[in-house]
N, C-alpha and C positions, 0 to 999 in steps of 0.2 A: 413449422415445427420446431419448437423450442429444444436446442440440443445443448443442454448444460453441460459444461466439464467440471465446474466448481459450485458446489451448493453449500452455504454457510447458514446454518440454523441456530437460532437463540444463543449466538456465541458471546460469552461473558468473561471477563478476566478481572479478578479483585488481587490487590497488592495489599500486603501488611505493611504499613507505614508507621507502625507504632515505635516510640523510643525503645531503647533496651528495657529488659525487665525491670533491674535495679532501679533505673531513672523513674519508670513507671509508678514503682512501690514508694519511692520517696516523694515524688510529686503528688501522687494520688490520681494520676491521669489513667483512663481507661485505653484498652487497645484501640487503635485506629486502623481503619482501612481505606482504599482509595479504589473505587469502581471505575477502571479505565475504560473498559467496554461493557456496554450495558445491553444484552439480548439483541445483538445485531443478527439481521437476516439478509442475505442477497445470493444472487446466482450470476454465474458469469459463463456466457454462451461461448462454444468452441470457436476459437479463430477471432475472438473479439477482444477489445480492451475496455475493461471496467476501472473508472478511476474513482478514488476517494479522496474527498477533498475536506477541507476545514482548517482553522486556525490550529495554532501549535498548542498541543495538549487535548487534542479532540479524540485521540485513541487511534490515529491511522497507523502507526508504526507498530502499535501493538498488536492489530489486527494481522499485519504483514507478517511479524514474527511468529504468530500463533499458526498461520497457514503453513509456513515452511517448517514448523517443528521447532523452532528456537525457543518458544515459550508454550507451555501446556495450559489449555483453556481451564478456566475453574468452573465452566459449565458449557454446553452447547455442543455442536456437532459441526465437523468439516468433512464433506465428501469430495473426493475426485473420481469422477466416472463411476459414482455408486458405491466407492470403497470408503467407509467411515474411518478417517485417520486418527480420530480421537477415541476410537473403540475397536481396534483391529488387533489381528495377531501379529506378532513381531514378523513373520514371514511376508504377510501382506503389506505391512508397513514399508520394510525394506525393499520390496519390488516396486513400490508407488513412489517412494521418496525420490528415486532418479528422475522421475517425470516432472518433479517440481524444482525450480532453482531460483535465485534470488541475486538481483542488482543493486548494490548498497549505495548509499548516498554520497559518501566521501571516497572518491578514488586514491586519495592519498592515505587514508587509513585502512582500507579494505584489502591491499595487497600487501604481502609479506615482503619486507625490504630487503631480506637476506636471500630470498629466492629469485632465481631467473625466471624469465617469463614463461618459458616452457615448462618448468616445474609448477607454476602457479596454473596455468591453463591444464596441465596434465593430471592435476589432483583429483579432479572429477572423474577423468577416464580411469585413474587407478582404482578410485572407490567403486565405481558403478559399472564399468565395462570390462570384460574379458578380452583383451587384444595383445597382440605381439608387440614386441619393441618397435619393429619397423612401422607397423599399423599405427602404432601410438604417435610415432613422430610424424607420419603422414597427416594423421588428424589434426594434430597441434598445428602443422604448418597450414593446413586447410582452413582452420579456424581464425587464425591471424590474418589470413588473406581475406576471409570473408567479411572481417571487421574493419578492413581498410588499413591492415599494417602489412608488414613484410615477414615472411618466414625466418629471414635473418635476424627480426627483433627477438626471437625465442632466446637467444643467448644474452639479452641485455638484462639490466636490473630496473626495477619500477623507477628510481630516481632519474633515469636517462630519457624518461618521457614527460610530456605536458600532461595537464590535468585531463584534457579531451582524449589524448592517446592512453592515458591510465584507465580511463572509463572504459574504453574501447576493449582493453585488456579484460576488464571485469565482466563485460558482455561476452567475450570469447570464452571466459571461463563458465559462465552460465550456460552457454550452449553445448559444454564438452560432453554431457551425458546424455545429449539428445532428447532435452525435456520437451514437455508439451505446454507446461504452464509456467511462466516466469513472474516473479513478484519483484516489482520495480519500486524502491524505496526512495522516492525523490532523487532519480539517478542524475539529473542535471542542474540541481539547486546549487552545487558548487563551482558551477562551471559559467565561464563568460557567455554572454547572450549568443554571440556568433557561433560559439562552439555548441551551444545547446542546441541550435538549429540542426547542425551536422548530425550530432548523436541521435537526436529524435528521428530525422530522417532515416538514419542507418536502421534504428529499431523498427520504424514502419516497414522498411524494405525486407527486413528479415522476418517480421510477422508474415508478409504476403508470401514470401519464398518459401517458408518453413512451416506455414500454418500455426504459428505460437498464439498463444492465450496470455494475455497480460492482466494483472492486477497492477494499476498505477497509482500509487500513492504520490500525492502533491498538494501545495497549497498555492500553486500558481494556475490562475484559472485561463491564461493564454495556453498553456501546455495541454490543459485539458480540452480546450476547443480544437487542438489539432490532433491530439492522440485518441480521445476516448469515444466509444460507442454509446455507452451508458455511464450515468454519474451517479455516485451515492455521495450525501452531504452529511457530515458527522458534527455533532456537538456534545461536548463533555460526555462522550462515548456511547452517544445514541444516534443512530441513522435516522434522521429527521425528514429527509427526502431523497427519492431515488427515482431518476427519469431518464430516457434517451437524451443524449447531448443536446441536440438542437432544441428539443422540447423544453429541457431544463433552462438553457440560456434564452429562448423567446418568451417563456411565460414561466418564470420561478414562482412556485406555490407558496413556499415556507417564507415567512419574514426573515430569516436568517439566510437563506439562500439569496433572497433579494439583496440583503445587506452585503454580502460577498460580493456579488456581481457589481453593484454600485460602487464598492471600495476599490474594484480592480482598475488597474491604469488603462487609460484609452491610448493605447500606442499600438503600433504595428509591431510585428515580430513577437518575441517571447519575453515579455516583460514580467516582472514578479510582482505578485498581488501584494498590497499594502496589509501590513497585519493591523493596522490602525482602523478597524471597523468600530463602529459607534460602541461606546462603553468598554468594560474589561470583562474578560472571563472569569467567572466566579471560582472560588476555591473548590478544586474538585474532591477534596476530601469531606467537605461540607456543602454539596452542591444545593442550589434553591430546590424547594418543594415544587409539586406539580410539574409544569413544564420548565425544563432548565433553563430555557431562553427567556422567560418572561421578565426578569430583571432589565432586560436590554430590548424589550421588542415594543416598538412604537404602536402596534395594534393589539395590544394584550387585552384579554377580557378579565373580569373579576374571577373567573373559574380557572383562568390560567395558574392561579397561584397555588391551586388545590389539586386540580386533576391533572394526572398524567395522560398525554392524549396517546389514542390508540392509533395504529396505522391505518388509514384509508387508502384504497386501491382503486384507482380510475385507469383503465386500459394498463398501459405499461409505466405509469406514473404512481408511485405510493408516497404520501405524505402524512407526517405525524404532527397535527396541528389542530387545536379546537375550532379554528376559523373554518375548517374543512369539514362540514359533515357531522359535527358532534353537537349534543345538546349541552 
């Protein structure tokens, strides 16, 4: 039985990228918008990891920020356990927000350099949990030890730690409010390969022990192979393919997914995906008509220049491509 914790429906985000009003008047330019996320749908089953992959500019981080409330969707819905976070009362949102946390990409920029580690980790406890001073201290010590640090590290400042240790602090902070769902925005991309493996192993162990549900944002297909249960592929804001991990890697259906997999380095361990897939990503302010991928697609049809593909569902796979079941 499908036990979905997160449900995203027709999620879109549009940014106004126009020049200032006076510059537009003087130059005769019209207002410009950028559709960073375009009607995206997916669900995440409780206790699993859903990975969103794609090249830079595909909309991955924008989706992450909307799910944790850092950005408001232009349209669409985000549900956690049936609660609509985009159209809920303030009380419902407040009670639900503590169930969602985020691990950020850069462990050097995401920690306040003026705060001691115990204050960084304790901030969500103060915001969401009503506990005494002694209980707060006990919980912080427990969290630090859970992520492979020492309770004595709580008295230190972030600059006294390596990048991998700082990311462990970020993970401890994310766990502090006892969340069920954690959005991981490229949490290992700034780390050395050997450190990546340690942090990913920690995250898998925590998921198993605490029953966590992850949304994993990444461009690294080796990380996807290791972490994900289900994978969604984004291109210029559109979700063009979604499938269970092994099914996606064994038989990618969309030409863009095939291109990403072919561009990934053939190395053991956690190598980073090459950004240099065939061709260049078009200007997102004025994307191509029809299927956005058609200018780069070696299998394109004439209709791909005109028709916007409709999502086709086959089992647990969904693909948005005219090569699959459309006239």
